[in-house]
PDBQT receptor file of N, H, CA, C and O in Angstrom, charges set to zero:
ATOM      1  N   MET A   1     113.596  81.908  74.042  1.00  0.00    +0.000 N 
ATOM      2  CA  MET A   1     114.186  82.041  73.292  1.00  0.00    +0.000 C 
ATOM      3  C   MET A   1     114.171  83.500  72.776  1.00  0.00    +0.000 C 
ATOM      4  O   MET A   1     113.315  84.187  72.219  1.00  0.00    +0.000 OA
ATOM      5  N   ASN A   2     115.715  83.752  73.261  1.00  0.00    +0.000 N 
ATOM      6  H   ASN A   2     116.411  83.194  73.714  1.00  0.00    +0.000 HD
ATOM      7  CA  ASN A   2     116.244  85.544  73.199  1.00  0.00    +0.000 C 
ATOM      8  C   ASN A   2     116.664  86.957  72.078  1.00  0.00    +0.000 C 
ATOM      9  O   ASN A   2     117.822  87.368  72.001  1.00  0.00    +0.000 OA
ATOM     10  N   LEU A   3     115.487  87.578  71.258  1.00  0.00    +0.000 N 
ATOM     11  H   LEU A   3     114.547  87.244  71.322  1.00  0.00    +0.000 HD
ATOM     12  CA  LEU A   3     115.627  88.139  70.181  1.00  0.00    +0.000 C 
ATOM     13  C   LEU A   3     116.749  88.244  69.811  1.00  0.00    +0.000 C 
ATOM     14  O   LEU A   3     117.377  87.657  68.930  1.00  0.00    +0.000 OA
ATOM     15  N   LYS A   4     117.064  89.179  70.652  1.00  0.00    +0.000 N 
ATOM     16  H   LYS A   4     116.554  89.656  71.368  1.00  0.00    +0.000 HD
ATOM     17  CA  LYS A   4     118.507  89.800  70.474  1.00  0.00    +0.000 C 
ATOM     18  C   LYS A   4     119.314  89.128  69.541  1.00  0.00    +0.000 C 
ATOM     19  O   LYS A   4     119.587  89.341  68.359  1.00  0.00    +0.000 OA
ATOM     20  N   LEU A   5     119.760  87.910  70.692  1.00  0.00    +0.000 N 
ATOM     21  H   LEU A   5     119.539  87.737  71.651  1.00  0.00    +0.000 HD
ATOM     22  CA  LEU A   5     121.096  86.471  70.560  1.00  0.00    +0.000 C 
ATOM     23  C   LEU A   5     120.239  85.821  69.140  1.00  0.00    +0.000 C 
ATOM     24  O   LEU A   5     121.059  85.315  68.375  1.00  0.00    +0.000 OA
ATOM     25  N   PHE A   6     118.979  85.732  68.683  1.00  0.00    +0.000 N 
ATOM     26  H   PHE A   6     118.312  86.144  69.304  1.00  0.00    +0.000 HD
ATOM     27  CA  PHE A   6     118.562  86.036  67.319  1.00  0.00    +0.000 C 
ATOM     28  C   PHE A   6     118.903  86.236  66.647  1.00  0.00    +0.000 C 
ATOM     29  O   PHE A   6     119.281  85.460  65.770  1.00  0.00    +0.000 OA
ATOM     30  N   ILE A   7     118.989  87.637  66.656  1.00  0.00    +0.000 N 
ATOM     31  H   ILE A   7     118.682  88.267  67.369  1.00  0.00    +0.000 HD
ATOM     32  CA  ILE A   7     118.963  88.678  65.319  1.00  0.00    +0.000 C 
ATOM     33  C   ILE A   7     120.515  88.227  65.170  1.00  0.00    +0.000 C 
ATOM     34  O   ILE A   7     120.765  87.294  64.407  1.00  0.00    +0.000 OA
ATOM     35  N   TYR A   8     121.564  88.867  65.883  1.00  0.00    +0.000 N 
ATOM     36  H   TYR A   8     121.360  89.625  66.503  1.00  0.00    +0.000 HD
ATOM     37  CA  TYR A   8     122.510  88.733  65.714  1.00  0.00    +0.000 C 
ATOM     38  C   TYR A   8     123.168  87.564  64.893  1.00  0.00    +0.000 C 
ATOM     39  O   TYR A   8     124.105  87.603  64.095  1.00  0.00    +0.000 OA
ATOM     40  N   GLY A   9     122.267  86.334  65.400  1.00  0.00    +0.000 N 
ATOM     41  H   GLY A   9     121.505  86.302  66.047  1.00  0.00    +0.000 HD
ATOM     42  CA  GLY A   9     122.961  85.331  64.378  1.00  0.00    +0.000 C 
ATOM     43  C   GLY A   9     122.741  84.718  63.014  1.00  0.00    +0.000 C 
ATOM     44  O   GLY A   9     123.264  83.914  62.242  1.00  0.00    +0.000 OA
ATOM     45  N   VAL A  10     121.411  85.732  63.151  1.00  0.00    +0.000 N 
ATOM     46  H   VAL A  10     120.986  86.385  63.778  1.00  0.00    +0.000 HD
ATOM     47  CA  VAL A  10     121.281  85.630  61.368  1.00  0.00    +0.000 C 
ATOM     48  C   VAL A  10     122.110  87.043  60.851  1.00  0.00    +0.000 C 
ATOM     49  O   VAL A  10     122.912  86.761  59.961  1.00  0.00    +0.000 OA
ATOM     50  N   LEU A  11     122.095  88.578  61.230  1.00  0.00    +0.000 N 
ATOM     51  H   LEU A  11     121.444  88.808  61.953  1.00  0.00    +0.000 HD
ATOM     52  CA  LEU A  11     123.157  89.104  60.354  1.00  0.00    +0.000 C 
ATOM     53  C   LEU A  11     124.234  88.254  60.397  1.00  0.00    +0.000 C 
ATOM     54  O   LEU A  11     124.448  87.797  59.274  1.00  0.00    +0.000 OA
ATOM     55  N   LEU A  12     124.912  87.900  61.133  1.00  0.00    +0.000 N 
ATOM     56  H   LEU A  12     124.738  88.271  62.046  1.00  0.00    +0.000 HD
ATOM     57  CA  LEU A  12     126.197  86.964  60.823  1.00  0.00    +0.000 C 
ATOM     58  C   LEU A  12     125.842  86.158  60.098  1.00  0.00    +0.000 C 
ATOM     59  O   LEU A  12     126.382  86.284  58.999  1.00  0.00    +0.000 OA
ATOM     60  N   PHE A  13     124.879  85.001  60.193  1.00  0.00    +0.000 N 
ATOM     61  H   PHE A  13     124.440  84.899  61.086  1.00  0.00    +0.000 HD
ATOM     62  CA  PHE A  13     124.924  83.886  58.893  1.00  0.00    +0.000 C 
ATOM     63  C   PHE A  13     124.548  84.811  58.295  1.00  0.00    +0.000 C 
ATOM     64  O   PHE A  13     124.761  85.650  59.171  1.00  0.00    +0.000 OA
ATOM     65  N   LEU A  14     123.765  85.897  56.716  1.00  0.00    +0.000 N 
ATOM     66  H   LEU A  14     123.592  85.216  56.005  1.00  0.00    +0.000 HD
ATOM     67  CA  LEU A  14     123.398  86.830  56.130  1.00  0.00    +0.000 C 
ATOM     68  C   LEU A  14     125.427  87.901  55.954  1.00  0.00    +0.000 C 
ATOM     69  O   LEU A  14     126.182  87.870  54.982  1.00  0.00    +0.000 OA
ATOM     70  N   CYS A  15     125.507  88.198  56.486  1.00  0.00    +0.000 N 
ATOM     71  H   CYS A  15     124.894  88.223  57.276  1.00  0.00    +0.000 HD
ATOM     72  CA  CYS A  15     126.692  88.654  56.215  1.00  0.00    +0.000 C 
ATOM     73  C   CYS A  15     128.011  87.491  55.685  1.00  0.00    +0.000 C 
ATOM     74  O   CYS A  15     129.033  87.703  55.032  1.00  0.00    +0.000 OA
ATOM     75  N   ALA A  16     127.467  86.247  56.279  1.00  0.00    +0.000 N 
ATOM     76  H   ALA A  16     126.637  86.074  56.809  1.00  0.00    +0.000 HD
ATOM     77  CA  ALA A  16     128.666  85.165  56.058  1.00  0.00    +0.000 C 
ATOM     78  C   ALA A  16     128.656  84.243  54.629  1.00  0.00    +0.000 C 
ATOM     79  O   ALA A  16     129.441  83.442  54.122  1.00  0.00    +0.000 OA
ATOM     80  N   HIS A  17     127.505  84.728  54.309  1.00  0.00    +0.000 N 
ATOM     81  H   HIS A  17     126.867  85.379  54.721  1.00  0.00    +0.000 HD
ATOM     82  CA  HIS A  17     126.429  84.113  53.149  1.00  0.00    +0.000 C 
ATOM     83  C   HIS A  17     126.928  85.121  51.572  1.00  0.00    +0.000 C 
ATOM     84  O   HIS A  17     127.092  84.842  50.384  1.00  0.00    +0.000 OA
ATOM     85  N   LEU A  18     127.033  86.458  52.480  1.00  0.00    +0.000 N 
ATOM     86  H   LEU A  18     126.901  86.685  53.445  1.00  0.00    +0.000 HD
ATOM     87  CA  LEU A  18     127.341  87.670  51.171  1.00  0.00    +0.000 C 
ATOM     88  C   LEU A  18     128.570  87.714  50.570  1.00  0.00    +0.000 C 
ATOM     89  O   LEU A  18     128.888  87.760  49.381  1.00  0.00    +0.000 OA
ATOM     90  N   VAL A  19     129.667  87.677  52.305  1.00  0.00    +0.000 N 
ATOM     91  H   VAL A  19     129.409  87.640  53.270  1.00  0.00    +0.000 HD
ATOM     92  CA  VAL A  19     130.970  87.499  52.399  1.00  0.00    +0.000 C 
ATOM     93  C   VAL A  19     131.282  86.309  50.990  1.00  0.00    +0.000 C 
ATOM     94  O   VAL A  19     131.979  86.595  50.017  1.00  0.00    +0.000 OA
ATOM     95  N   THR A  20     130.615  85.044  51.188  1.00  0.00    +0.000 N 
ATOM     96  H   THR A  20     130.049  84.811  51.979  1.00  0.00    +0.000 HD
ATOM     97  CA  THR A  20     131.213  83.761  50.913  1.00  0.00    +0.000 C 
ATOM     98  C   THR A  20     130.853  84.313  49.211  1.00  0.00    +0.000 C 
ATOM     99  O   THR A  20     131.701  84.131  48.338  1.00  0.00    +0.000 OA
ATOM    100  N   TRP A  21     129.997  84.745  49.007  1.00  0.00    +0.000 N 
ATOM    101  H   TRP A  21     129.309  84.893  49.717  1.00  0.00    +0.000 HD
ATOM    102  CA  TRP A  21     129.293  84.997  46.997  1.00  0.00    +0.000 C 
ATOM    103  C   TRP A  21     130.155  85.602  46.587  1.00  0.00    +0.000 C 
ATOM    104  O   TRP A  21     130.434  85.420  45.402  1.00  0.00    +0.000 OA
ATOM    105  N   PHE A  22     130.705  86.277  47.130  1.00  0.00    +0.000 N 
ATOM    106  H   PHE A  22     130.479  86.425  48.092  1.00  0.00    +0.000 HD
ATOM    107  CA  PHE A  22     131.721  87.213  46.623  1.00  0.00    +0.000 C 
ATOM    108  C   PHE A  22     133.543  86.106  46.261  1.00  0.00    +0.000 C 
ATOM    109  O   PHE A  22     134.472  85.901  45.480  1.00  0.00    +0.000 OA
ATOM    110  N   GLN A  23     132.822  85.719  47.772  1.00  0.00    +0.000 N 
ATOM    111  H   GLN A  23     132.067  85.886  48.406  1.00  0.00    +0.000 HD
ATOM    112  CA  GLN A  23     134.490  84.891  47.759  1.00  0.00    +0.000 C 
ATOM    113  C   GLN A  23     134.936  83.831  46.413  1.00  0.00    +0.000 C 
ATOM    114  O   GLN A  23     136.070  83.706  45.951  1.00  0.00    +0.000 OA
ATOM    115  N   LEU A  24     133.441  82.995  45.871  1.00  0.00    +0.000 N 
ATOM    116  H   LEU A  24     132.520  83.096  46.247  1.00  0.00    +0.000 HD
ATOM    117  CA  LEU A  24     133.568  81.968  45.732  1.00  0.00    +0.000 C 
ATOM    118  C   LEU A  24     132.962  82.298  43.758  1.00  0.00    +0.000 C 
ATOM    119  O   LEU A  24     133.233  81.659  42.741  1.00  0.00    +0.000 OA
ATOM    120  N   ASN A  25     132.004  83.685  43.983  1.00  0.00    +0.000 N 
ATOM    121  H   ASN A  25     131.784  84.204  44.809  1.00  0.00    +0.000 HD
ATOM    122  CA  ASN A  25     131.970  84.522  42.891  1.00  0.00    +0.000 C 
ATOM    123  C   ASN A  25     132.903  85.011  41.899  1.00  0.00    +0.000 C 
ATOM    124  O   ASN A  25     132.974  84.598  40.742  1.00  0.00    +0.000 OA
ATOM    125  N   GLY A  26     133.571  85.860  42.390  1.00  0.00    +0.000 N 
ATOM    126  H   GLY A  26     133.514  86.196  43.330  1.00  0.00    +0.000 HD
ATOM    127  CA  GLY A  26     134.335  86.732  42.226  1.00  0.00    +0.000 C 
ATOM    128  C   GLY A  26     135.453  86.701  41.135  1.00  0.00    +0.000 C 
ATOM    129  O   GLY A  26     136.117  87.379  40.351  1.00  0.00    +0.000 OA
ATOM    130  N   GLN A  27     135.285  85.840  41.470  1.00  0.00    +0.000 N 
ATOM    131  H   GLN A  27     134.746  85.289  42.108  1.00  0.00    +0.000 HD
ATOM    132  CA  GLN A  27     136.735  84.847  39.975  1.00  0.00    +0.000 C 
ATOM    133  C   GLN A  27     135.839  85.067  38.602  1.00  0.00    +0.000 C 
ATOM    134  O   GLN A  27     136.361  84.951  37.493  1.00  0.00    +0.000 OA
ATOM    135  N   PHE A  28     134.251  85.440  38.800  1.00  0.00    +0.000 N 
ATOM    136  H   PHE A  28     133.827  85.534  39.700  1.00  0.00    +0.000 HD
ATOM    137  CA  PHE A  28     133.948  85.637  37.125  1.00  0.00    +0.000 C 
ATOM    138  C   PHE A  28     133.544  86.384  37.378  1.00  0.00    +0.000 C 
ATOM    139  O   PHE A  28     132.316  86.309  37.369  1.00  0.00    +0.000 OA
ATOM    140  N   LEU A  29     134.008  87.408  37.713  1.00  0.00    +0.000 N 
ATOM    141  H   LEU A  29     135.006  87.469  37.720  1.00  0.00    +0.000 HD
ATOM    142  CA  LEU A  29     133.628  88.876  38.006  1.00  0.00    +0.000 C 
ATOM    143  C   LEU A  29     135.034  90.182  37.955  1.00  0.00    +0.000 C 
ATOM    144  O   LEU A  29     135.468  91.099  37.257  1.00  0.00    +0.000 OA
ATOM    145  N   TRP A  30     135.214  89.655  38.869  1.00  0.00    +0.000 N 
ATOM    146  H   TRP A  30     134.861  88.911  39.436  1.00  0.00    +0.000 HD
ATOM    147  CA  TRP A  30     136.537  90.522  38.201  1.00  0.00    +0.000 C 
ATOM    148  C   TRP A  30     138.133  90.085  37.779  1.00  0.00    +0.000 C 
ATOM    149  O   TRP A  30     138.401  88.912  37.519  1.00  0.00    +0.000 OA
ATOM    150  N   LYS A  31     138.811  90.800  37.755  1.00  0.00    +0.000 N 
ATOM    151  H   LYS A  31     138.593  91.753  37.966  1.00  0.00    +0.000 HD
ATOM    152  CA  LYS A  31     140.022  90.214  37.426  1.00  0.00    +0.000 C 
ATOM    153  C   LYS A  31     140.852  90.156  39.008  1.00  0.00    +0.000 C 
ATOM    154  O   LYS A  31     141.695  89.314  39.316  1.00  0.00    +0.000 OA
ATOM    155  N   PHE A  32     140.637  90.646  39.386  1.00  0.00    +0.000 N 
ATOM    156  H   PHE A  32     139.952  91.330  39.136  1.00  0.00    +0.000 HD
ATOM    157  CA  PHE A  32     141.726  90.856  40.769  1.00  0.00    +0.000 C 
ATOM    158  C   PHE A  32     141.706  89.332  42.015  1.00  0.00    +0.000 C 
ATOM    159  O   PHE A  32     142.598  88.661  42.534  1.00  0.00    +0.000 OA
ATOM    160  N   PHE A  33     140.327  89.315  42.072  1.00  0.00    +0.000 N 
ATOM    161  H   PHE A  33     139.602  89.860  41.650  1.00  0.00    +0.000 HD
ATOM    162  CA  PHE A  33     139.844  87.589  42.513  1.00  0.00    +0.000 C 
ATOM    163  C   PHE A  33     140.537  86.428  41.566  1.00  0.00    +0.000 C 
ATOM    164  O   PHE A  33     141.204  85.647  42.244  1.00  0.00    +0.000 OA
ATOM    165  N   LYS A  34     140.533  86.196  40.442  1.00  0.00    +0.000 N 
ATOM    166  H   LYS A  34     139.991  86.831  39.891  1.00  0.00    +0.000 HD
ATOM    167  CA  LYS A  34     140.674  85.363  39.491  1.00  0.00    +0.000 C 
ATOM    168  C   LYS A  34     142.997  85.480  39.718  1.00  0.00    +0.000 C 
ATOM    169  O   LYS A  34     143.808  84.562  39.592  1.00  0.00    +0.000 OA
ATOM    170  N   GLU A  35     143.138  86.321  39.910  1.00  0.00    +0.000 N 
ATOM    171  H   GLU A  35     142.479  87.066  40.012  1.00  0.00    +0.000 HD
ATOM    172  CA  GLU A  35     144.372  86.597  39.799  1.00  0.00    +0.000 C 
ATOM    173  C   GLU A  35     145.385  86.281  41.572  1.00  0.00    +0.000 C 
ATOM    174  O   GLU A  35     146.603  86.191  41.727  1.00  0.00    +0.000 OA
ATOM    175  N   ASN A  36     144.467  86.204  42.432  1.00  0.00    +0.000 N 
ATOM    176  H   ASN A  36     143.478  86.277  42.305  1.00  0.00    +0.000 HD
ATOM    177  CA  ASN A  36     144.738  86.330  43.363  1.00  0.00    +0.000 C 
ATOM    178  C   ASN A  36     143.912  85.674  44.648  1.00  0.00    +0.000 C 
ATOM    179  O   ASN A  36     143.326  86.284  45.543  1.00  0.00    +0.000 OA
ATOM    180  N   THR A  37     144.057  84.156  44.447  1.00  0.00    +0.000 N 
ATOM    181  H   THR A  37     144.533  83.661  43.720  1.00  0.00    +0.000 HD
ATOM    182  CA  THR A  37     143.237  82.656  45.052  1.00  0.00    +0.000 C 
ATOM    183  C   THR A  37     143.484  82.817  45.991  1.00  0.00    +0.000 C 
ATOM    184  O   THR A  37     142.479  83.118  46.634  1.00  0.00    +0.000 OA
ATOM    185  N   PHE A  38     144.514  82.797  46.678  1.00  0.00    +0.000 N 
ATOM    186  H   PHE A  38     145.331  82.553  46.156  1.00  0.00    +0.000 HD
ATOM    187  CA  PHE A  38     145.762  82.285  47.939  1.00  0.00    +0.000 C 
ATOM    188  C   PHE A  38     145.286  83.609  49.216  1.00  0.00    +0.000 C 
ATOM    189  O   PHE A  38     145.242  83.527  50.444  1.00  0.00    +0.000 OA
ATOM    190  N   LEU A  39     145.051  84.516  48.488  1.00  0.00    +0.000 N 
ATOM    191  H   LEU A  39     145.086  84.582  47.491  1.00  0.00    +0.000 HD
ATOM    192  CA  LEU A  39     144.277  86.089  49.512  1.00  0.00    +0.000 C 
ATOM    193  C   LEU A  39     142.506  86.125  48.821  1.00  0.00    +0.000 C 
ATOM    194  O   LEU A  39     141.925  87.206  48.717  1.00  0.00    +0.000 OA
ATOM    195  N   LEU A  40     141.745  84.630  48.350  1.00  0.00    +0.000 N 
ATOM    196  H   LEU A  40     142.217  83.753  48.435  1.00  0.00    +0.000 HD
ATOM    197  CA  LEU A  40     140.664  84.516  48.244  1.00  0.00    +0.000 C 
ATOM    198  C   LEU A  40     140.756  83.342  49.675  1.00  0.00    +0.000 C 
ATOM    199  O   LEU A  40     140.176  83.502  50.749  1.00  0.00    +0.000 OA
ATOM    200  N   ALA A  41     141.347  82.574  49.424  1.00  0.00    +0.000 N 
ATOM    201  H   ALA A  41     141.818  82.444  48.551  1.00  0.00    +0.000 HD
ATOM    202  CA  ALA A  41     141.497  81.282  50.340  1.00  0.00    +0.000 C 
ATOM    203  C   ALA A  41     141.845  81.266  51.818  1.00  0.00    +0.000 C 
ATOM    204  O   ALA A  41     141.950  80.395  52.681  1.00  0.00    +0.000 OA
ATOM    205  N   LEU A  42     141.999  82.771  51.750  1.00  0.00    +0.000 N 
ATOM    206  H   LEU A  42     141.914  83.479  51.049  1.00  0.00    +0.000 HD
ATOM    207  CA  LEU A  42     142.746  82.698  53.548  1.00  0.00    +0.000 C 
ATOM    208  C   LEU A  42     142.329  84.330  53.603  1.00  0.00    +0.000 C 
ATOM    209  O   LEU A  42     143.174  85.224  53.633  1.00  0.00    +0.000 OA
ATOM    210  N   ALA A  43     140.430  84.627  53.615  1.00  0.00    +0.000 N 
ATOM    211  H   ALA A  43     139.743  83.901  53.591  1.00  0.00    +0.000 HD
ATOM    212  CA  ALA A  43     139.923  84.915  53.671  1.00  0.00    +0.000 C 
ATOM    213  C   ALA A  43     138.577  83.928  53.936  1.00  0.00    +0.000 C 
ATOM    214  O   ALA A  43     137.505  84.226  54.463  1.00  0.00    +0.000 OA
ATOM    215  N   GLY A  44     138.951  82.874  53.473  1.00  0.00    +0.000 N 
ATOM    216  H   GLY A  44     139.822  82.633  53.044  1.00  0.00    +0.000 HD
ATOM    217  CA  GLY A  44     137.989  82.393  54.371  1.00  0.00    +0.000 C 
ATOM    218  C   GLY A  44     137.934  81.468  55.510  1.00  0.00    +0.000 C 
ATOM    219  O   GLY A  44     137.202  80.508  55.753  1.00  0.00    +0.000 OA
ATOM    220  N   VAL A  45     139.402  82.295  56.463  1.00  0.00    +0.000 N 
ATOM    221  H   VAL A  45     139.997  83.075  56.265  1.00  0.00    +0.000 HD
ATOM    222  CA  VAL A  45     139.565  82.369  57.779  1.00  0.00    +0.000 C 
ATOM    223  C   VAL A  45     138.471  82.870  58.656  1.00  0.00    +0.000 C 
ATOM    224  O   VAL A  45     137.667  82.246  59.350  1.00  0.00    +0.000 OA
ATOM    225  N   PRO A  46     138.690  84.583  58.390  1.00  0.00    +0.000 N 
ATOM    226  CA  PRO A  46     137.120  85.355  58.629  1.00  0.00    +0.000 C 
ATOM    227  C   PRO A  46     136.176  84.639  58.779  1.00  0.00    +0.000 C 
ATOM    228  O   PRO A  46     135.787  84.311  59.900  1.00  0.00    +0.000 OA
ATOM    229  N   ILE A  47     135.570  84.221  57.590  1.00  0.00    +0.000 N 
ATOM    230  H   ILE A  47     135.886  84.487  56.680  1.00  0.00    +0.000 HD
ATOM    231  CA  ILE A  47     134.501  83.759  57.218  1.00  0.00    +0.000 C 
ATOM    232  C   ILE A  47     133.843  82.675  58.099  1.00  0.00    +0.000 C 
ATOM    233  O   ILE A  47     132.656  82.484  58.364  1.00  0.00    +0.000 OA
ATOM    234  N   SER A  48     134.805  82.113  58.422  1.00  0.00    +0.000 N 
ATOM    235  H   SER A  48     135.769  82.268  58.207  1.00  0.00    +0.000 HD
ATOM    236  CA  SER A  48     134.317  80.874  59.153  1.00  0.00    +0.000 C 
ATOM    237  C   SER A  48     134.320  81.419  60.242  1.00  0.00    +0.000 C 
ATOM    238  O   SER A  48     133.399  80.862  60.839  1.00  0.00    +0.000 OA
ATOM    239  N   TYR A  49     134.956  82.488  61.202  1.00  0.00    +0.000 N 
ATOM    240  H   TYR A  49     135.705  82.941  60.717  1.00  0.00    +0.000 HD
ATOM    241  CA  TYR A  49     134.137  82.465  62.568  1.00  0.00    +0.000 C 
ATOM    242  C   TYR A  49     133.154  83.863  62.305  1.00  0.00    +0.000 C 
ATOM    243  O   TYR A  49     132.869  84.697  63.164  1.00  0.00    +0.000 OA
ATOM    244  N   PHE A  50     132.826  83.864  61.206  1.00  0.00    +0.000 N 
ATOM    245  H   PHE A  50     133.058  83.186  60.509  1.00  0.00    +0.000 HD
ATOM    246  CA  PHE A  50     131.316  84.495  60.989  1.00  0.00    +0.000 C 
ATOM    247  C   PHE A  50     130.312  82.853  61.473  1.00  0.00    +0.000 C 
ATOM    248  O   PHE A  50     129.658  82.530  62.465  1.00  0.00    +0.000 OA
ATOM    249  N   TYR A  51     130.591  82.316  60.438  1.00  0.00    +0.000 N 
ATOM    250  H   TYR A  51     131.122  82.578  59.633  1.00  0.00    +0.000 HD
ATOM    251  CA  TYR A  51     129.427  81.188  60.698  1.00  0.00    +0.000 C 
ATOM    252  C   TYR A  51     129.709  80.555  62.166  1.00  0.00    +0.000 C 
ATOM    253  O   TYR A  51     128.918  79.907  62.851  1.00  0.00    +0.000 OA
ATOM    254  N   ILE A  52     131.055  80.919  62.467  1.00  0.00    +0.000 N 
ATOM    255  H   ILE A  52     131.697  81.446  61.911  1.00  0.00    +0.000 HD
ATOM    256  CA  ILE A  52     131.154  80.264  63.686  1.00  0.00    +0.000 C 
ATOM    257  C   ILE A  52     129.761  80.780  65.015  1.00  0.00    +0.000 C 
ATOM    258  O   ILE A  52     128.977  80.250  65.803  1.00  0.00    +0.000 OA
ATOM    259  N   TRP A  53     130.238  82.308  64.478  1.00  0.00    +0.000 N 
ATOM    260  H   TRP A  53     130.875  82.738  63.838  1.00  0.00    +0.000 HD
ATOM    261  CA  TRP A  53     129.519  82.870  65.559  1.00  0.00    +0.000 C 
ATOM    262  C   TRP A  53     128.026  82.712  65.824  1.00  0.00    +0.000 C 
ATOM    263  O   TRP A  53     127.491  82.707  66.933  1.00  0.00    +0.000 OA
ATOM    264  N   ALA A  54     127.310  82.558  64.386  1.00  0.00    +0.000 N 
ATOM    265  H   ALA A  54     127.744  82.561  63.485  1.00  0.00    +0.000 HD
ATOM    266  CA  ALA A  54     125.916  82.468  63.644  1.00  0.00    +0.000 C 
ATOM    267  C   ALA A  54     125.534  81.458  64.803  1.00  0.00    +0.000 C 
ATOM    268  O   ALA A  54     124.702  81.646  65.690  1.00  0.00    +0.000 OA
ATOM    269  N   THR A  55     126.377  80.276  64.582  1.00  0.00    +0.000 N 
ATOM    270  H   THR A  55     127.053  80.123  63.861  1.00  0.00    +0.000 HD
ATOM    271  CA  THR A  55     125.344  79.420  64.903  1.00  0.00    +0.000 C 
ATOM    272  C   THR A  55     125.017  79.381  66.425  1.00  0.00    +0.000 C 
ATOM    273  O   THR A  55     123.996  79.026  67.013  1.00  0.00    +0.000 OA
ATOM    274  N   LYS A  56     126.349  79.912  66.928  1.00  0.00    +0.000 N 
ATOM    275  H   LYS A  56     127.179  80.200  66.451  1.00  0.00    +0.000 HD
ATOM    276  CA  LYS A  56     127.126  79.812  68.218  1.00  0.00    +0.000 C 
ATOM    277  C   LYS A  56     125.747  81.457  68.920  1.00  0.00    +0.000 C 
ATOM    278  O   LYS A  56     125.869  81.650  70.129  1.00  0.00    +0.000 OA
ATOM    279  N   TYR A  57     124.926  82.180  68.370  1.00  0.00    +0.000 N 
ATOM    280  H   TYR A  57     124.827  82.023  67.387  1.00  0.00    +0.000 HD
ATOM    281  CA  TYR A  57     124.047  82.814  69.240  1.00  0.00    +0.000 C 
ATOM    282  C   TYR A  57     123.208  82.708  68.407  1.00  0.00    +0.000 C 
ATOM    283  O   TYR A  57     122.667  83.750  68.035  1.00  0.00    +0.000 OA
ATOM    284  N   THR A  58     122.855  81.620  67.900  1.00  0.00    +0.000 N 
ATOM    285  H   THR A  58     123.295  80.774  68.202  1.00  0.00    +0.000 HD
ATOM    286  CA  THR A  58     121.722  81.071  66.881  1.00  0.00    +0.000 C 
ATOM    287  C   THR A  58     121.651  79.998  68.631  1.00  0.00    +0.000 C 
ATOM    288  O   THR A  58     121.203  80.243  69.751  1.00  0.00    +0.000 OA
ATOM    289  N   VAL A  59     122.235  79.017  68.108  1.00  0.00    +0.000 N 
ATOM    290  H   VAL A  59     122.599  78.819  67.198  1.00  0.00    +0.000 HD
ATOM    291  CA  VAL A  59     121.833  78.334  69.256  1.00  0.00    +0.000 C 
ATOM    292  C   VAL A  59     121.545  78.577  70.872  1.00  0.00    +0.000 C 
ATOM    293  O   VAL A  59     120.577  78.072  71.441  1.00  0.00    +0.000 OA
ATOM    294  N   GLU A  60     122.410  79.323  71.455  1.00  0.00    +0.000 N 
ATOM    295  H   GLU A  60     123.197  79.733  70.993  1.00  0.00    +0.000 HD
ATOM    296  CA  GLU A  60     122.327  79.457  72.634  1.00  0.00    +0.000 C 
ATOM    297  C   GLU A  60     120.637  80.872  72.916  1.00  0.00    +0.000 C 
ATOM    298  O   GLU A  60     119.938  81.048  73.913  1.00  0.00    +0.000 OA
ATOM    299  N   SER A  61     120.591  81.645  71.346  1.00  0.00    +0.000 N 
ATOM    300  H   SER A  61     121.159  81.502  70.535  1.00  0.00    +0.000 HD
ATOM    301  CA  SER A  61     119.004  82.212  71.509  1.00  0.00    +0.000 C 
ATOM    302  C   SER A  61     117.250  80.926  71.492  1.00  0.00    +0.000 C 
ATOM    303  O   SER A  61     116.031  80.984  71.654  1.00  0.00    +0.000 OA
ATOM    304  N   PHE A  62     118.307  79.987  71.188  1.00  0.00    +0.000 N 
ATOM    305  H   PHE A  62     119.297  79.940  71.056  1.00  0.00    +0.000 HD
ATOM    306  CA  PHE A  62     116.413  78.888  70.810  1.00  0.00    +0.000 C 
ATOM    307  C   PHE A  62     117.102  77.385  71.872  1.00  0.00    +0.000 C 
ATOM    308  O   PHE A  62     116.278  76.471  71.882  1.00  0.00    +0.000 OA
ATOM    309  N   GLY A  63     118.552  77.023  72.785  1.00  0.00    +0.000 N 
ATOM    310  H   GLY A  63     119.222  77.765  72.778  1.00  0.00    +0.000 HD
ATOM    311  CA  GLY A  63     118.711  76.153  73.748  1.00  0.00    +0.000 C 
ATOM    312  C   GLY A  63     119.086  74.882  73.424  1.00  0.00    +0.000 C 
ATOM    313  O   GLY A  63     119.310  73.883  74.107  1.00  0.00    +0.000 OA
ATOM    314  N   MET A  64     119.120  75.195  71.812  1.00  0.00    +0.000 N 
ATOM    315  H   MET A  64     118.938  76.007  71.258  1.00  0.00    +0.000 HD
ATOM    316  CA  MET A  64     119.430  73.668  71.197  1.00  0.00    +0.000 C 
ATOM    317  C   MET A  64     119.335  74.406  69.690  1.00  0.00    +0.000 C 
ATOM    318  O   MET A  64     118.683  75.306  69.161  1.00  0.00    +0.000 OA
ATOM    319  N   LEU A  65     120.528  73.341  69.290  1.00  0.00    +0.000 N 
ATOM    320  H   LEU A  65     121.058  72.610  69.720  1.00  0.00    +0.000 HD
ATOM    321  CA  LEU A  65     121.200  73.182  67.944  1.00  0.00    +0.000 C 
ATOM    322  C   LEU A  65     119.902  73.084  67.044  1.00  0.00    +0.000 C 
ATOM    323  O   LEU A  65     119.694  74.032  66.287  1.00  0.00    +0.000 OA
ATOM    324  N   TRP A  66     119.157  72.203  67.051  1.00  0.00    +0.000 N 
ATOM    325  H   TRP A  66     119.326  71.432  67.666  1.00  0.00    +0.000 HD
ATOM    326  CA  TRP A  66     118.241  72.042  65.775  1.00  0.00    +0.000 C 
ATOM    327  C   TRP A  66     117.361  72.724  65.003  1.00  0.00    +0.000 C 
ATOM    328  O   TRP A  66     117.091  72.478  63.827  1.00  0.00    +0.000 OA
ATOM    329  N   PRO A  67     116.782  73.852  65.896  1.00  0.00    +0.000 N 
ATOM    330  CA  PRO A  67     116.433  74.925  64.811  1.00  0.00    +0.000 C 
ATOM    331  C   PRO A  67     117.388  76.130  64.758  1.00  0.00    +0.000 C 
ATOM    332  O   PRO A  67     116.878  77.180  64.369  1.00  0.00    +0.000 OA
ATOM    333  N   ALA A  68     118.961  76.151  65.155  1.00  0.00    +0.000 N 
ATOM    334  H   ALA A  68     119.375  75.297  65.472  1.00  0.00    +0.000 HD
ATOM    335  CA  ALA A  68     119.308  76.750  64.314  1.00  0.00    +0.000 C 
ATOM    336  C   ALA A  68     119.711  76.885  62.876  1.00  0.00    +0.000 C 
ATOM    337  O   ALA A  68     120.061  77.979  62.433  1.00  0.00    +0.000 OA
TER     338      ALA A  68
């Protein structure tokens, strides 16, 4: 197991989950989020890359998909 890649993957997953939480729940907390749904939808593109890279790094660290 490559610990460095595993840590990168975990950190990317944490960032992606955190940003996703704000993207989905911000509409209930802030007026800006409620009024700018298109911008929030566009934020899904970089969030998707975070998930893709996180999966890539964790799979490379373990050598298989299941533990990731």
